[in-house]
C-alpha positions in Angstrom: 3.9 6.7 6.7 1.7 3.7 7.3 -2.0 4.0 7.8 -3.1 2.9 11.3 -4.7 -0.5 11.6 -8.4 -0.6 10.8 -11.0 -0.7 13.6 -12.3 -4.0 14.8 -15.9 -3.4 13.7 -14.7 -2.6 10.2 -12.6 -5.8 10.0 -15.5 -7.8 11.4 -17.5 -6.6 8.4 -15.2 -8.7 6.2 -16.9 -11.8 7.5 -17.2 -15.2 5.9 -20.7 -14.3 4.7 -19.6 -11.1 3.0 -16.7 -12.9 1.3 -19.1 -15.7 0.1 -21.7 -13.2 -1.1 -19.2 -11.2 -3.1 -17.9 -14.5 -4.7 -21.5 -15.7 -5.4 -22.5 -12.4 -7.1 -19.4 -12.6 -9.3 -20.0 -16.3 -10.0 -23.7 -16.0 -10.8 -23.1 -12.8 -12.8 -20.5 -14.7 -14.9 -22.8 -17.7 -15.4 -25.4 -15.4 -17.0 -22.8 -13.4 -18.9 -20.5 -16.0 -20.3 -22.5 -16.5 -23.6 -22.5 -12.7 -24.1 -18.7 -12.4 -24.4 -17.8 -11.5 -28.0 -14.9 -9.3 -27.3 -11.3 -9.4 -26.0 -11.5 -5.9 -24.5 -11.0 -5.9 -20.7 -13.3 -3.0 -20.1 -16.1 -4.4 -22.2 -15.9 -7.8 -20.4 -16.0 -6.1 -17.0 -19.0 -4.0 -18.1 -20.9 -7.2 -19.2 -20.2 -8.8 -15.8 -21.3 -5.6 -14.1 -24.6 -5.5 -16.0 -25.4 -9.1 -15.1 -24.5 -8.7 -11.4 -26.6 -5.5 -11.3 -29.6 -7.3 -12.8 -29.2 -10.1 -10.2 -29.4 -7.5 -7.4 -32.5 -5.9 -9.0 -34.2 -9.3 -9.0 -33.3 -10.0 -5.3 -33.9 -13.7 -5.7 -31.9 -14.2 -2.5 -32.9 -12.1 0.6 -29.3 -11.1 1.3 -29.1 -9.4 -2.1 -31.1 -6.4 -0.8 -28.0 -5.5 1.2 -25.6 -5.2 -1.7 -24.7 -2.8 -4.5 -22.3 -3.2 -7.4 -20.2 -0.5 -9.1 -18.2 -0.5 -12.4 -15.2 1.8 -13.1 -15.8 3.5 -9.8 -13.5 6.6 -9.5 -11.2 6.9 -6.5 -11.8 10.1 -4.5 -9.3 11.7 -2.2 -6.2 10.7 -4.2 -3.7 12.8 -6.2 -6.0 12.8 -9.2 -9.1 14.9 -9.3 -12.3 15.0 -11.4 -12.1 13.2 -14.7 -8.5 12.2 -14.2 -9.3 10.1 -11.1 -8.2 6.4 -11.2 -11.1 4.0 -11.6 -11.6 0.6 -9.8 -12.8 -2.2 -12.2 -15.5 -3.8 -10.1 -16.8 -3.0 -6.6 -19.3 -5.0 -4.5 -20.4 -3.0 -1.5 -22.3 -4.2 1.5 -24.8 -1.4 2.3 -25.1 -2.2 6.0 -22.9 -1.5 9.0 -19.4 -0.5 8.1 -20.2 -0.4 4.4 -17.2 -2.6 3.5 -16.3 -3.0 -0.2 -14.9 -5.9 -2.0 -12.6 -4.5 -4.6 -11.8 -6.4 -7.8 -9.0 -5.7 -10.3 -9.4 -7.5 -13.6 -6.8 -8.4 -16.2 -7.0 -10.1 -19.6 -4.9 -13.3 -19.9 -4.1 -14.1 -23.5 -0.9 -16.1 -24.4 -1.3 -15.1 -28.1 -0.3 -11.5 -27.2 2.9 -10.9 -25.3 1.6 -7.9 -23.4 -1.3 -9.9 -22.0 0.7 -12.8 -20.5 1.7 -13.3 -16.9 3.3 -9.9 -16.4 0.0 -8.2 -17.3 -1.5 -9.7 -14.2 1.3 -9.2 -11.7 2.9 -5.9 -12.8 2.3 -2.4 -11.4 -0.9 -2.1 -13.3 -2.2 -5.5 -12.1 -1.6 -6.8 -8.6 0.9 -4.0 -8.1 -2.0 -1.5 -7.9 -2.8 -2.8 -4.5 0.9 -2.4 -3.4 1.4 1.2 -4.4 -0.3 4.3 -5.7 -3.9 5.4 -5.2 -5.3 1.9 -5.2 -3.0 1.1 -2.2 -4.0 4.3 -0.4 -7.7 3.7 -1.0 -7.6 0.1 0.2 -5.3 0.7 3.1 -8.0 -0.4 5.6 -9.2 -3.3 3.5 -7.9 -6.7 4.7 -8.6 -8.5 1.4 -9.4 -7.8 -2.3 -9.9 -9.8 -5.4 -8.0 -10.3 -8.7 -9.9 -11.6 -11.7 -8.1 -13.2 -14.7 -10.1 -13.1 -17.9 -8.8 -16.2 -19.7 -8.9 -15.7 -23.4 -6.5 -18.4 -24.5 -5.3 -21.8 -23.1 -7.0 -23.3 -20.1 -7.8 -22.1 -16.6 -5.4 -24.8 -15.3 -2.6 -23.5 -17.4 -3.0 -19.9 -16.1 -3.4 -21.1 -12.5 0.1 -22.6 -12.7 1.6 -19.7 -14.7 0.3 -17.1 -12.3 1.3 -18.8 -9.1 4.8 -19.3 -10.6 5.0 -15.7 -11.6 4.0 -14.5 -8.2 6.6 -16.7 -6.6 9.3 -15.4 -9.0 8.3 -11.8 -8.1 7.7 -12.4 -4.4 10.1 -9.6 -3.2 8.6 -7.0 -5.5 5.1 -8.1 -4.4 6.1 -8.3 -0.8 4.7 -11.8 -0.5 4.8 -12.7 3.2 3.8 -16.4 3.1 3.4 -19.2 0.6 0.4 -19.0 -1.7 -2.6 -21.2 -0.6 -5.4 -22.9 -2.5 -8.9 -22.0 -1.0 -12.4 -23.1 -1.6 -15.2 -20.5 -1.4 -17.8 -21.7 -3.9 -18.0 -24.3 -6.7 -17.5 -21.7 -9.5 -13.9 -21.1 -8.5 -12.3 -24.5 -8.1 -8.9 -23.1 -9.0 -9.0 -20.2 -6.6 -6.1 -19.3 -4.4 -4.9 -16.6 -2.1 -1.6 -14.7 -1.7 -0.8 -12.5 1.3 1.3 -9.3 1.0 2.9 -6.7 3.2 2.4 -3.2 2.0 4.0 0.2 2.6 0.6 2.0 2.8 -0.7 0.1 5.8 0.3 -1.8 8.9 -2.3 -4.4 7.8 -1.2 -7.1 5.5 -3.4 -7.7 2.4 -4.9 -11.0 1.2 -5.6 -11.2 -2.5 -8.2 -13.8 -3.7 -7.3 -14.9 -7.2 -10.1 -16.1 -9.5 -10.0 -17.1 -13.2 -12.9 -16.8 -15.6 -13.1 -18.4 -19.1 -14.0 -15.5 -21.2 -13.0 -16.8 -24.6 -15.3 -16.0 -27.5 -17.7 -19.0 -28.0 
């Protein structure tokens, strides 16, 4: 049974400014963190990003930062799993004002040197598929958009941009892609950002996924 459509005030909370601020926090956190990456572990990379975004919010160098919080490995409550067995969301940027909308990010390592970290790692049931089915899909049923982050550990961002778009198109039925993928510009840090829009069984509301790629190779 599909979840009813989200209320208009909640949808309005996903404004252009909220989307921009979520992107900027990710971009600025990455800019501070990129020289700290000395690992190929997905969870460790995400934790480094989280720490740097959290530090930015503590500094409040921009006035709007007072209205945001960031979470890492945030457990999903209300699903099938309870207590310590709850599923965890990689990165959450939350607006603490009206509606308390969340920008949910799922992150995946992209490393062509390892077969299990290639394109399928990003688009399979444990990547993009988490937003299509299971507890992620239930939790985000009211969310009109989410983010996917690719941690690029081999080859170039341009290479992965092409590979992932091709992979999404090749799996468009499984991913319930409802229109062609589209390049978008939100901020300078993500010049190869694009969106894909998907139907989903858990909600009458389609889901827009913003795709962003970060060079996380060990320097």
